[in-house]
All heavy atoms as a GROMACS GRO file, in nm:
protein
  501
    1MET      N    1  17.045  11.871  15.826
    1MET     CA    2  17.013  11.974  15.925
    1MET      C    3  17.087  11.944  16.057
    1MET      O    4  17.090  11.833  16.106
    1MET     CB    5  16.864  11.974  15.955
    1MET     CG    6  16.775  12.008  15.837
    1MET     SD    7  16.805  12.180  15.802
    1MET     CE    8  16.676  12.211  15.689
    2TRP      N    9  17.143  12.048  16.111
    2TRP     CA   10  17.229  12.032  16.233
    2TRP      C   11  17.151  12.080  16.356
    2TRP      O   12  17.083  12.179  16.348
    2TRP     CB   13  17.354  12.112  16.215
    2TRP     CG   14  17.441  12.053  16.112
    2TRP    CD1   15  17.444  12.090  15.980
    2TRP    CD2   16  17.532  11.944  16.122
    2TRP    NE1   17  17.531  12.013  15.913
    2TRP    CE2   18  17.590  11.924  15.997
    2TRP    CE3   19  17.571  11.865  16.227
    2TRP    CZ2   20  17.683  11.822  15.973
    2TRP    CZ3   21  17.671  11.771  16.205
    2TRP    CH2   22  17.725  11.748  16.079
    3LEU      N   23  17.165  12.007  16.462
    3LEU     CA   24  17.099  12.040  16.587
    3LEU      C   25  17.202  12.056  16.694
    3LEU      O   26  17.295  11.972  16.710
    3LEU     CB   27  17.006  11.921  16.626
    3LEU     CG   28  16.920  11.937  16.748
    3LEU    CD1   29  16.823  12.056  16.730
    3LEU    CD2   30  16.834  11.814  16.766
    4GLU      N   31  17.200  12.171  16.766
    4GLU     CA   32  17.298  12.196  16.874
    4GLU      C   33  17.246  12.129  17.001
    4GLU      O   34  17.136  12.160  17.045
    4GLU     CB   35  17.315  12.345  16.893
    4GLU     CG   36  17.415  12.380  17.000
    4GLU     CD   37  17.430  12.529  17.020
    4GLU    OE1   38  17.473  12.597  16.926
    4GLU    OE2   39  17.402  12.573  17.132
    5LEU      N   40  17.329  12.047  17.063
    5LEU     CA   41  17.295  11.979  17.186
    5LEU      C   42  17.409  11.998  17.284
    5LEU      O   43  17.518  12.043  17.244
    5LEU     CB   44  17.273  11.829  17.165
    5LEU     CG   45  17.160  11.796  17.067
    5LEU    CD1   46  17.154  11.646  17.039
    5LEU    CD2   47  17.026  11.840  17.125
    6THR      N   48  17.389  11.960  17.409
    6THR     CA   49  17.489  11.974  17.516
    6THR      C   50  17.526  11.837  17.572
    6THR      O   51  17.437  11.764  17.612
    6THR     CB   52  17.438  12.060  17.631
    6THR    OG1   53  17.385  12.183  17.574
    6THR    CG2   54  17.545  12.094  17.727
    7SER      N   55  17.657  11.806  17.571
    7SER     CA   56  17.701  11.674  17.621
    7SER      C   57  17.691  11.673  17.771
    7SER      O   58  17.666  11.773  17.836
    7SER     CB   59  17.845  11.650  17.579
    7SER     OG   60  17.933  11.729  17.654
    8GLU      N   61  17.712  11.552  17.828
    8GLU     CA   62  17.715  11.535  17.975
    8GLU      C   63  17.812  11.625  18.044
    8GLU      O   64  17.794  11.671  18.154
    8GLU     CB   65  17.747  11.393  18.012
    8GLU     CG   66  17.641  11.286  17.984
    8GLU     CD   67  17.689  11.151  18.021
    8GLU    OE1   68  17.768  11.089  17.943
    8GLU    OE2   69  17.655  11.104  18.130
    9SER      N   70  17.924  11.654  17.970
    9SER     CA   71  18.032  11.734  18.028
    9SER      C   72  18.020  11.881  17.985
    9SER      O   73  18.116  11.954  17.990
    9SER     CB   74  18.170  11.678  17.990
    9SER     OG   75  18.177  11.670  17.848
   10ASP      N   76  17.897  11.921  17.948
   10ASP     CA   77  17.871  12.061  17.911
   10ASP      C   78  17.937  12.113  17.783
   10ASP      O   79  17.956  12.232  17.766
   10ASP     CB   80  17.897  12.159  18.028
   10ASP     CG   81  17.805  12.139  18.143
   10ASP    OD1   82  17.686  12.107  18.119
   10ASP    OD2   83  17.847  12.154  18.259
   11GLU      N   84  17.977  12.026  17.697
   11GLU     CA   85  18.031  12.060  17.566
   11GLU      C   86  17.922  12.078  17.466
   11GLU      O   87  17.828  12.000  17.467
   11GLU     CB   88  18.136  11.958  17.519
   11GLU     CG   89  18.257  11.949  17.609
   11GLU     CD   90  18.346  11.832  17.566
   11GLU    OE1   91  18.295  11.726  17.532
   11GLU    OE2   92  18.467  11.854  17.570
   12LYS      N   93  17.928  12.176  17.381
   12LYS     CA   94  17.831  12.191  17.272
   12LYS      C   95  17.860  12.094  17.164
   12LYS      O   96  17.977  12.074  17.122
   12LYS     CB   97  17.837  12.334  17.212
   12LYS     CG   98  17.784  12.438  17.307
   12LYS     CD   99  17.637  12.419  17.331
   12LYS     CE  100  17.583  12.526  17.425
   12LYS     NZ  101  17.456  12.495  17.475
   13LEU      N  102  17.758  12.022  17.122
   13LEU     CA  103  17.766  11.922  17.015
   13LEU      C  104  17.677  11.965  16.897
   13LEU      O  105  17.570  12.017  16.922
   13LEU     CB  106  17.724  11.784  17.063
   13LEU     CG  107  17.790  11.726  17.184
   13LEU    CD1  108  17.720  11.599  17.227
   13LEU    CD2  109  17.936  11.698  17.152
   14TYR      N  110  17.726  11.946  16.782
   14TYR     CA  111  17.645  11.974  16.661
   14TYR      C  112  17.620  11.840  16.593
   14TYR      O  113  17.714  11.778  16.544
   14TYR     CB  114  17.709  12.073  16.569
   14TYR     CG  115  17.717  12.206  16.636
   14TYR    CD1  116  17.832  12.241  16.712
   14TYR    CD2  117  17.613  12.300  16.632
   14TYR    CE1  118  17.838  12.365  16.778
   14TYR    CE2  119  17.621  12.420  16.697
   14TYR     CZ  120  17.733  12.451  16.768
   14TYR     OH  121  17.736  12.572  16.834
   15VAL      N  122  17.497  11.791  16.595
   15VAL     CA  123  17.461  11.660  16.554
   15VAL      C  124  17.374  11.672  16.428
   15VAL      O  125  17.276  11.752  16.425
   15VAL     CB  126  17.385  11.581  16.663
   15VAL    CG1  127  17.356  11.439  16.620
   15VAL    CG2  128  17.467  11.581  16.790
   16ASN      N  129  17.407  11.596  16.326
   16ASN     CA  130  17.329  11.594  16.201
   16ASN      C  131  17.198  11.520  16.233
   16ASN      O  132  17.197  11.401  16.251
   16ASN     CB  133  17.406  11.526  16.090
   16ASN     CG  134  17.335  11.534  15.958
   16ASN    OD1  135  17.214  11.542  15.951
   16ASN    ND2  136  17.411  11.527  15.856
   17ALA      N  137  17.088  11.594  16.233
   17ALA     CA  138  16.956  11.537  16.266
   17ALA      C  139  16.917  11.426  16.171
   17ALA      O  140  16.841  11.335  16.208
   17ALA     CB  141  16.856  11.642  16.272
   18ASP      N  142  16.965  11.430  16.050
   18ASP     CA  143  16.932  11.325  15.952
   18ASP      C  144  16.997  11.189  15.983
   18ASP      O  145  16.956  11.090  15.928
   18ASP     CB  146  16.975  11.366  15.811
   18ASP     CG  147  16.897  11.487  15.761
   18ASP    OD1  148  16.778  11.501  15.798
   18ASP    OD2  149  16.955  11.566  15.679
   19GLN      N  150  17.089  11.192  16.072
   19GLN     CA  151  17.165  11.069  16.112
   19GLN      C  152  17.110  11.006  16.239
   19GLN      O  153  17.165  10.902  16.281
   19GLN     CB  154  17.310  11.103  16.131
   19GLN     CG  155  17.380  11.154  16.007
   19GLN     CD  156  17.386  11.046  15.900
   19GLN    OE1  157  17.419  10.932  15.923
   19GLN    NE2  158  17.348  11.082  15.775
   20PHE      N  159  17.007  11.061  16.302
   20PHE     CA  160  16.955  11.003  16.424
   20PHE      C  161  16.891  10.866  16.392
   20PHE      O  162  16.821  10.851  16.296
   20PHE     CB  163  16.848  11.090  16.488
   20PHE     CG  164  16.900  11.211  16.555
   20PHE    CD1  165  17.033  11.246  16.560
   20PHE    CD2  166  16.810  11.295  16.619
   20PHE    CE1  167  17.077  11.359  16.624
   20PHE    CE2  168  16.856  11.412  16.683
   20PHE     CZ  169  16.990  11.440  16.682
   21VAL      N  170  16.919  10.765  16.477
   21VAL     CA  171  16.860  10.635  16.455
   21VAL      C  172  16.751  10.616  16.563
   21VAL      O  173  16.641  10.581  16.533
   21VAL     CB  174  16.967  10.527  16.466
   21VAL    CG1  175  16.904  10.388  16.456
   21VAL    CG2  176  17.072  10.543  16.354
   22VAL      N  177  16.791  10.638  16.690
   22VAL     CA  178  16.698  10.621  16.801
   22VAL      C  179  16.728  10.734  16.905
   22VAL      O  180  16.845  10.766  16.928
   22VAL     CB  181  16.717  10.484  16.871
   22VAL    CG1  182  16.623  10.472  16.988
   22VAL    CG2  183  16.693  10.371  16.772
   23ILE      N  184  16.626  10.780  16.969
   23ILE     CA  185  16.642  10.878  17.079
   23ILE      C  186  16.557  10.830  17.194
   23ILE      O  187  16.440  10.796  17.175
   23ILE     CB  188  16.585  11.016  17.039
   23ILE    CG1  189  16.656  11.066  16.908
   23ILE    CG2  190  16.608  11.119  17.148
   23ILE    CD1  191  16.589  11.179  16.846
   24TYR      N  192  16.618  10.821  17.316
   24TYR     CA  193  16.538  10.775  17.431
   24TYR      C  194  16.593  10.830  17.559
   24TYR      O  195  16.713  10.858  17.573
   24TYR     CB  196  16.531  10.625  17.434
   24TYR     CG  197  16.660  10.549  17.445
   24TYR    CD1  198  16.712  10.513  17.569
   24TYR    CD2  199  16.732  10.519  17.330
   24TYR    CE1  200  16.832  10.444  17.575
   24TYR    CE2  201  16.851  10.451  17.337
   24TYR     CZ  202  16.898  10.413  17.462
   24TYR     OH  203  17.017  10.345  17.468
   25PRO      N  204  16.504  10.852  17.657
   25PRO     CA  205  16.545  10.907  17.790
   25PRO      C  206  16.613  10.801  17.873
   25PRO      O  207  16.585  10.687  17.863
   25PRO     CB  208  16.415  10.950  17.851
   25PRO     CG  209  16.311  10.859  17.791
   25PRO     CD  210  16.361  10.830  17.653
   26VAL      N  211  16.711  10.847  17.954
   26VAL     CA  212  16.783  10.761  18.046
   26VAL      C  213  16.798  10.832  18.177
   26VAL      O  214  16.777  10.955  18.189
   26VAL     CB  215  16.923  10.716  17.992
   26VAL    CG1  216  16.908  10.628  17.875
   26VAL    CG2  217  17.007  10.837  17.958
   27ASP      N  218  16.843  10.763  18.281
   27ASP     CA  219  16.870  10.821  18.412
   27ASP      C  220  16.752  10.903  18.462
   27ASP      O  221  16.766  11.020  18.495
   27ASP     CB  222  16.999  10.904  18.404
   27ASP     CG  223  17.054  10.939  18.543
   27ASP    OD1  224  17.021  10.867  18.637
   27ASP    OD2  225  17.124  11.040  18.553
   28GLU      N  226  16.635  10.838  18.467
   28GLU     CA  227  16.513  10.904  18.517
   28GLU      C  228  16.486  11.032  18.441
   28GLU      O  229  16.452  11.137  18.498
   28GLU     CB  230  16.519  10.922  18.664
   28GLU     CG  231  16.530  10.796  18.743
   28GLU     CD  232  16.539  10.820  18.895
   28GLU    OE1  233  16.508  10.927  18.940
   28GLU    OE2  234  16.584  10.724  18.960
   29ASN      N  235  16.504  11.032  18.313
   29ASN     CA  236  16.474  11.144  18.222
   29ASN      C  237  16.569  11.264  18.243
   29ASN      O  238  16.540  11.372  18.198
   29ASN     CB  239  16.331  11.191  18.231
   29ASN     CG  240  16.235  11.082  18.182
   29ASN    OD1  241  16.266  11.014  18.080
   29ASN    ND2  242  16.126  11.068  18.246
   30LYS      N  243  16.682  11.246  18.313
   30LYS     CA  244  16.774  11.355  18.332
   30LYS      C  245  16.867  11.369  18.212
   30LYS      O  246  16.918  11.475  18.191
   30LYS     CB  247  16.857  11.332  18.460
   30LYS     CG  248  16.774  11.342  18.585
   30LYS     CD  249  16.856  11.314  18.708
   30LYS     CE  250  16.763  11.316  18.832
   30LYS     NZ  251  16.836  11.270  18.947
   31LEU      N  252  16.887  11.262  18.140
   31LEU     CA  253  16.973  11.262  18.023
   31LEU      C  254  16.893  11.199  17.907
   31LEU      O  255  16.798  11.126  17.926
   31LEU     CB  256  17.102  11.188  18.044
   31LEU     CG  257  17.196  11.242  18.148
   31LEU    CD1  258  17.312  11.144  18.174
   31LEU    CD2  259  17.252  11.375  18.107
   32THR      N  260  16.941  11.225  17.788
   32THR     CA  261  16.883  11.160  17.666
   32THR      C  262  16.994  11.092  17.592
   32THR      O  263  17.101  11.153  17.571
   32THR     CB  264  16.812  11.263  17.578
   32THR    OG1  265  16.712  11.330  17.656
   32THR    CG2  266  16.747  11.201  17.457
   33ARG      N  267  16.973  10.974  17.543
   33ARG     CA  268  17.072  10.906  17.463
   33ARG      C  269  17.024  10.916  17.319
   33ARG      O  270  16.910  10.880  17.286
   33ARG     CB  271  17.086  10.763  17.503
   33ARG     CG  272  17.187  10.687  17.412
   33ARG     CD  273  17.222  10.554  17.466
   33ARG     NE  274  17.306  10.576  17.585
   33ARG     CZ  275  17.339  10.480  17.666
   33ARG    NH1  276  17.297  10.360  17.651
   33ARG    NH2  277  17.415  10.509  17.771
   34VAL      N  278  17.114  10.963  17.233
   34VAL     CA  279  17.090  10.970  17.087
   34VAL      C  280  17.179  10.869  17.024
   34VAL      O  281  17.303  10.874  17.034
   34VAL     CB  282  17.120  11.111  17.034
   34VAL    CG1  283  17.099  11.121  16.889
   34VAL    CG2  284  17.038  11.218  17.110
   35LEU      N  285  17.119  10.774  16.954
   35LEU     CA  286  17.196  10.675  16.879
   35LEU      C  287  17.212  10.724  16.739
   35LEU      O  288  17.114  10.759  16.672
   35LEU     CB  289  17.127  10.539  16.884
   35LEU     CG  290  17.117  10.471  17.016
   35LEU    CD1  291  17.046  10.336  17.004
   35LEU    CD2  292  17.251  10.456  17.084
   36THR      N  293  17.335  10.724  16.692
   36THR     CA  294  17.364  10.759  16.553
   36THR      C  295  17.443  10.648  16.490
   36THR      O  296  17.491  10.556  16.557
   36THR     CB  297  17.450  10.888  16.549
   36THR    OG1  298  17.579  10.860  16.601
   36THR    CG2  299  17.391  11.002  16.631
   37PRO      N  300  17.465  10.650  16.359
   37PRO     CA  301  17.547  10.545  16.294
   37PRO      C  302  17.686  10.541  16.357
   37PRO      O  303  17.750  10.435  16.353
   37PRO     CB  304  17.548  10.588  16.150
   37PRO     CG  305  17.424  10.664  16.129
   37PRO     CD  306  17.402  10.735  16.260
   38ALA      N  307  17.735  10.652  16.409
   38ALA     CA  308  17.873  10.657  16.466
   38ALA      C  309  17.874  10.607  16.612
   38ALA      O  310  17.980  10.587  16.673
   38ALA     CB  311  17.924  10.800  16.462
   39GLY      N  312  17.757  10.582  16.674
   39GLY     CA  313  17.751  10.540  16.809
   39GLY      C  314  17.660  10.628  16.896
   39GLY      O  315  17.606  10.723  16.850
   40PRO      N  316  17.648  10.591  17.025
   40PRO     CA  317  17.557  10.667  17.111
   40PRO      C  318  17.618  10.798  17.163
   40PRO      O  319  17.740  10.804  17.178
   40PRO     CB  320  17.536  10.569  17.225
   40PRO     CG  321  17.659  10.485  17.232
   40PRO     CD  322  17.700  10.471  17.088
   41ILE      N  323  17.535  10.896  17.184
   41ILE     CA  324  17.573  11.023  17.238
   41ILE      C  325  17.480  11.052  17.356
   41ILE      O  326  17.355  11.045  17.340
   41ILE     CB  327  17.561  11.135  17.138
   41ILE    CG1  328  17.648  11.109  17.014
   41ILE    CG2  329  17.601  11.270  17.200
   41ILE    CD1  330  17.616  11.200  16.900
   42MET      N  331  17.535  11.084  17.472
   42MET     CA  332  17.450  11.123  17.589
   42MET      C  333  17.447  11.275  17.590
   42MET      O  334  17.543  11.341  17.586
   42MET     CB  335  17.510  11.070  17.717
   42MET     CG  336  17.516  10.919  17.728
   42MET     SD  337  17.356  10.846  17.743
   42MET     CE  338  17.325  10.879  17.912
   43VAL      N  339  17.322  11.327  17.598
   43VAL     CA  340  17.304  11.477  17.599
   43VAL      C  341  17.214  11.519  17.713
   43VAL      O  342  17.136  11.434  17.767
   43VAL     CB  343  17.250  11.526  17.466
   43VAL    CG1  344  17.348  11.502  17.351
   43VAL    CG2  345  17.114  11.462  17.433
   44LYS      N  346  17.223  11.640  17.753
   44LYS     CA  347  17.144  11.693  17.865
   44LYS      C  348  17.005  11.739  17.825
   44LYS      O  349  16.916  11.748  17.911
   44LYS     CB  350  17.219  11.811  17.929
   44LYS     CG  351  17.340  11.767  18.004
   44LYS     CD  352  17.402  11.882  18.078
   44LYS     CE  353  17.518  11.837  18.168
   44LYS     NZ  354  17.572  11.949  18.243
   45GLU      N  355  16.981  11.769  17.700
   45GLU     CA  356  16.847  11.815  17.660
   45GLU      C  357  16.747  11.705  17.678
   45GLU      O  358  16.773  11.590  17.645
   45GLU     CB  359  16.849  11.861  17.513
   45GLU     CG  360  16.918  11.996  17.488
   45GLU     CD  361  17.066  11.986  17.492
   45GLU    OE1  362  17.129  11.875  17.493
   45GLU    OE2  363  17.132  12.093  17.495
   46PRO      N  364  16.628  11.736  17.727
   46PRO     CA  365  16.524  11.634  17.739
   46PRO      C  366  16.472  11.584  17.608
   46PRO      O  367  16.478  11.655  17.506
   46PRO     CB  368  16.415  11.708  17.821
   46PRO     CG  369  16.438  11.853  17.798
   46PRO     CD  370  16.583  11.871  17.769
   47LEU      N  371  16.416  11.467  17.610
   47LEU     CA  372  16.362  11.407  17.491
   47LEU      C  373  16.256  11.495  17.422
   47LEU      O  374  16.260  11.508  17.302
   47LEU     CB  375  16.299  11.269  17.528
   47LEU     CG  376  16.234  11.189  17.415
   47LEU    CD1  377  16.334  11.153  17.311
   47LEU    CD2  378  16.171  11.067  17.470
   48ALA      N  379  16.169  11.558  17.500
   48ALA     CA  380  16.063  11.640  17.441
   48ALA      C  381  16.123  11.759  17.363
   48ALA      O  382  16.075  11.797  17.256
   48ALA     CB  383  15.972  11.693  17.551
   49PHE      N  384  16.233  11.815  17.416
   49PHE     CA  385  16.302  11.926  17.344
   49PHE      C  386  16.357  11.877  17.208
   49PHE      O  387  16.336  11.946  17.106
   49PHE     CB  388  16.414  11.982  17.429
   49PHE     CG  389  16.500  12.081  17.360
   49PHE    CD1  390  16.464  12.215  17.347
   49PHE    CD2  391  16.622  12.039  17.303
   49PHE    CE1  392  16.545  12.307  17.282
   49PHE    CE2  393  16.703  12.132  17.236
   49PHE     CZ  394  16.663  12.267  17.228
   50ILE      N  395  16.419  11.764  17.210
   50ILE     CA  396  16.480  11.713  17.083
   50ILE      C  397  16.368  11.677  16.984
   50ILE      O  398  16.379  11.712  16.867
   50ILE     CB  399  16.570  11.592  17.113
   50ILE    CG1  400  16.688  11.633  17.199
   50ILE    CG2  401  16.615  11.525  16.986
   50ILE    CD1  402  16.773  11.520  17.249
   51GLN      N  403  16.260  11.616  17.028
   51GLN     CA  404  16.151  11.583  16.944
   51GLN      C  405  16.094  11.708  16.881
   51GLN      O  406  16.067  11.711  16.758
   51GLN     CB  407  16.043  11.508  17.018
   51GLN     CG  408  16.080  11.365  17.051
   51GLN     CD  409  15.973  11.297  17.136
   51GLN    OE1  410  15.916  11.358  17.226
   51GLN    NE2  411  15.948  11.172  17.104
   52SER      N  412  16.079  11.813  16.960
   52SER     CA  413  16.025  11.939  16.912
   52SER      C  414  16.113  11.997  16.800
   52SER      O  415  16.064  12.042  16.695
   52SER     CB  416  16.006  12.036  17.026
   52SER     OG  417  15.973  12.166  16.980
   53LYS      N  418  16.243  11.996  16.823
   53LYS     CA  419  16.338  12.050  16.727
   53LYS      C  420  16.335  11.968  16.596
   53LYS      O  421  16.343  12.023  16.490
   53LYS     CB  422  16.481  12.051  16.784
   53LYS     CG  423  16.501  12.154  16.893
   53LYS     CD  424  16.486  12.294  16.834
   53LYS     CE  425  16.516  12.400  16.933
   53LYS     NZ  426  16.497  12.535  16.884
   54LEU      N  427  16.325  11.833  16.610
   54LEU     CA  428  16.322  11.752  16.491
   54LEU      C  429  16.192  11.776  16.412
   54LEU      O  430  16.194  11.776  16.289
   54LEU     CB  431  16.328  11.604  16.529
   54LEU     CG  432  16.464  11.560  16.585
   54LEU    CD1  433  16.458  11.413  16.633
   54LEU    CD2  434  16.574  11.578  16.481
   55GLU      N  435  16.083  11.800  16.481
   55GLU     CA  436  15.957  11.833  16.413
   55GLU      C  437  15.970  11.966  16.337
   55GLU      O  438  15.921  11.977  16.224
   55GLU     CB  439  15.840  11.836  16.508
   55GLU     CG  440  15.804  11.696  16.560
   55GLU     CD  441  15.706  11.704  16.678
   55GLU    OE1  442  15.657  11.813  16.714
   55GLU    OE2  443  15.667  11.593  16.728
   56GLN      N  444  16.035  12.062  16.398
   56GLN     CA  445  16.056  12.193  16.332
   56GLN      C  446  16.140  12.175  16.207
   56GLN      O  447  16.112  12.234  16.104
   56GLN     CB  448  16.123  12.291  16.427
   56GLN     CG  449  16.033  12.338  16.538
   56GLN     CD  450  16.106  12.424  16.641
   56GLN    OE1  451  16.226  12.461  16.619
   56GLN    NE2  452  16.046  12.456  16.748
   57LEU      N  453  16.248  12.098  16.222
   57LEU     CA  454  16.335  12.074  16.105
   57LEU      C  455  16.265  12.000  15.995
   57LEU      O  456  16.279  12.033  15.873
   57LEU     CB  457  16.459  11.996  16.151
   57LEU     CG  458  16.559  12.067  16.240
   57LEU    CD1  459  16.667  11.972  16.293
   57LEU    CD2  460  16.624  12.186  16.166
   58ALA      N  461  16.182  11.903  16.029
   58ALA     CA  462  16.106  11.828  15.929
   58ALA      C  463  16.008  11.920  15.856
   58ALA      O  464  15.990  11.910  15.735
   58ALA     CB  465  16.036  11.714  15.995
   59ALA      N  466  15.943  12.011  15.931
   59ALA     CA  467  15.849  12.105  15.871
   59ALA      C  468  15.923  12.198  15.773
   59ALA      O  469  15.865  12.232  15.662
   59ALA     CB  470  15.781  12.186  15.978
   60GLN      N  471  16.041  12.239  15.807
   60GLN     CA  472  16.118  12.330  15.720
   60GLN      C  473  16.161  12.254  15.593
   60GLN      O  474  16.158  12.315  15.483
   60GLN     CB  475  16.244  12.378  15.788
   60GLN     CG  476  16.220  12.478  15.900
   60GLN     CD  477  16.347  12.511  15.980
   60GLN    OE1  478  16.454  12.463  15.952
   60GLN    NE2  479  16.328  12.600  16.079
   61LYS      N  480  16.190  12.130  15.603
   61LYS     CA  481  16.232  12.048  15.487
   61LYS      C  482  16.118  12.027  15.391
   61LYS      O  483  16.140  12.020  15.269
   61LYS     CB  484  16.284  11.912  15.527
   61LYS     CG  485  16.423  11.910  15.572
   61LYS     CD  486  16.462  11.768  15.604
   61LYS     CE  487  16.593  11.728  15.549
   61LYS     NZ  488  16.631  11.592  15.583
   62SER      N  489  15.993  12.021  15.441
   62SER     CA  490  15.878  11.989  15.356
   62SER      C  491  15.826  12.114  15.284
   62SER      O  492  15.737  12.102  15.201
   62SER     CB  493  15.766  11.927  15.442
   62SER     OG  494  15.716  12.017  15.534
   63VAL      N  495  15.879  12.230  15.310
   63VAL     CA  496  15.831  12.354  15.248
   63VAL      C  497  15.897  12.371  15.115
   63VAL      O  498  16.002  12.339  15.083
   63VAL     CB  499  15.860  12.474  15.340
   63VAL    CG1  500  15.830  12.604  15.265
   63VAL    CG2  501  15.780  12.464  15.465
   0.00000   0.00000   0.00000
């Protein structure tokens, strides 16, 4: 499942949600770091938004 996120430099990123290892807020919750097997990605979406999207994707997979 692919998730559309926005990089620090306002570029659209499409990240495979199945590849997420760790997600955590940084810079006083202004940015979120997503760790993947390929390395870290800094994105503008808040942690709560990403968690919500991952829960939606997980619910779709279980149907």
